C-alpha positions, -999 to +999 in steps of 0.1 A: +002+001+000+027+024+005+045+020-027+029+051-044+031+073-010+055+102-004+061+088+029+064+052+032+084+027+055+111+047+067+094+074+079+070+050+097+098+031+108+114+063+123+083+071+139+080+042+160+115+038+168+119+075+183+091+065+202+101+034+216+133+051+226+119+079+239+098+056+259+123+035+270+146+065+283+118+081+303+106+052+317+143+039+328+150+075+342+116+077+359+125+043+381+158+053+388+147+083+404+117+065+424+143+039+439+170+062+448+206+064+447+211+028+458+239+008+438+219-024+440+186-032+437+153-038+413+153+000+404+188+003+392+184-029+370+151-020+353+168+014+347+199-003+333+181-024+309+163+009+299+194+030+298+210+007+272+182-002+249+169+034+248+198+053+222+197+025+198+163+026+181+162+063+179+198+063+159+185+035+137+152+057+132+174+088+124+195+067+100+155+062+083+148+092+081+181+105+064+176+077+042+141+092+034+157+125+026+178+109-001+210+117+017+223+081+002+218+090-033+250+098-054+264+133-048+236+136-016+256+120+008+255+151+035+223+166+024+210+159+059+232+181+072+215+209+061+188+204+088+212+221+113+217+250+088+188+264+092+175+276+129+139+283+131+106+274+149+094+251+126+086+212+132+117+198+113+144+229+127+132+217+163+128+184+157+167+182+145+180+197+174+155+177+197+169+143+185+206+154+185+200+163+222+181+131+229+212+110+213+234+129+234+219+126+266+207+091+263+242+077+254+260+098+285+233+083+306+237+044+293+275+054+299+267+058+332+257+022+338+287+006+324+308-010+349+344+004+357+340+032+332+366+047+317+370+083+332+337+083+353+348+074+391+319+058+414+321+089+433+308+108+404+288+082+386+260+086+405+257+125+408+260+122+369+233+093+365+209+114+383+214+149+371+211+126+333+176+112+344+161+150+351+175+159+319+162+124+302+124+125+313+115+160+299+134+154+268+119+119+263+086+130+265+093+155+244+108+134+216+078+110+218+052+143+219+074+157+186+064+127+170+028+135+168+032+172+162+053+165+135+023+150+116+000+174+134+019+204+122+006+197+085-035+210+085-039+203+048-040+164+059-075+160+077-064+126+095-035+141+111-048+176+118-057+163+155-047+177+191-053+141+204-025+128+179+004+140+201-010+124+232-017+092+216+019+089+205+030+097+239+013+071+256+023+046+231+056+056+232+059+052+272+037+016+267+064+005+238+092+018+257+081-004+288+077-032+263+111-031+249+126-034+289+106-060+294+114-079+264+150-079+270+149-080+304+128-115+297+159-126+272+188-118+293+174-109+327+169-146+335+207-153+341+200-135+376+180-157+392+202-177+408+193-168+447+159-166+461+168-130+466+174-125+430+140-146+417+120-122+441+138-090+430+131-104+392+097-111+399+086-076+415+101-056+390+082-074+364+052-065+383+063-031+385+068-029+349+036-048+341+012-028+362+026+005+348+021-010+312-013-020+319-023+014+332-006+031+302-027+002+277-058+013+295-051+052+292-041+042+253-076+027+248-094+061+262-071+083+240-078+061+212-117+066+215-111+104+223-092+105+188-122+090+174-150+105+185-132+140+178-127+131+145-160+116+138-179+148+151-163+171+132-177+181+100-165+176+068-130+163+057-117+152+090-147+134+093-144+115+062-108+111+067-114+088+099-137+065+080-107+048+069-102+028+101-139+024+107-155-007+095-158-011+057-124+016+056-095+006+040-075+003+069-100-013+094-082-045+097-047-032+103-063-008+127-091-027+145-068-064+147-031-054+144-036-023+166-065-025+191-070-064+194-032-077+190-015-045+202-036-034+230-066-054+238-045-092+239-016-078+259-040-057+283-058-091+292-029-113+299-012-088+319-044-083+343-045-121+344-010-124+361-017-093+380-049-101+400-034-124+421-007-098+435-032-071+435-060-085+453-046-112+472-010-103+477+003-132+459+036-136+442+037-120+409+048-147+386+045-145+347+062-172+325+091-165+305+069-172+268+044-147+282+073-125+295+081-128+255+049-125+235+034-102+255+058-072+246+062-087+216+025-078+207+027-045+222+054-035+200+037-048+168+006-028+179+028+004+185+043-001+148+008-006+136-004+025+149+025+044+132+016+025+100-023+034+102-016+068+112+008+080+081-009+059+055-044+072+063-033+108+064-017+104+027-045+083+013-076+107+029-057+141+018-047+168+013-078+194+015-075+229+007-065+254+034 
């Protein structure tokens, strides 16, 4: 479907990866600040996973964006530098500096978790890490919101012209960021379960992340409802644009099955099944490793499909006169 679109898979991939990276960094920094400066413990372990996975998705996403600009064509290899040459209040200019700052902060934040990091003595490590956390949280939120503002700044595209789109992308970024941390933790974190204390810590951190993700999924469903209602109750081109995701629309399956059912409802039901015993009866939270891999994968797939539907729908339903 994207063969004839101006913005195809590179832009869709960028929006998805930027959101995942921003969400992972925000969640990691928030968890570390919540847990304090202890050199050990659940909060630091979870924050470490988030710190190490956050920079890579956004760096790959920026590479896809540079590819979309044609910078890898002969004679245009440094075309992307033009983004730094013009400084104004346009979304592209602001986004360029925002993403550059994000990459720098996320890499420095991750470096504070490197054992015996050269040039970073232990007495300075935690002070620098805490400083990076306070910078990373608003920077991560701004980056996640920016991916929605980038599209919403085009009023000629009625599907994108919604004040709720930026909020939807923000909530999705936080949810997919947690999902990425859960996935990496499930794959690599089991090696730490060699003592009862380590196992208890592993399960408790899983509960913290899973409960937070369940709340975000619930909030995301509410935001999706508001997005559809806002568009449907608007007269004219915006109401017509949203019809592509409603029953009978060309993107109905991608939206309702892959995003809503697979990416939101299925993970929410599974997470609720394992959370209820802990929440109501104070039993130990213990999800099988298969679910710790399947559920985050479904959330990430749903997050990608959200960007796919939004980018494609905005192009096949516009432009209109402004």
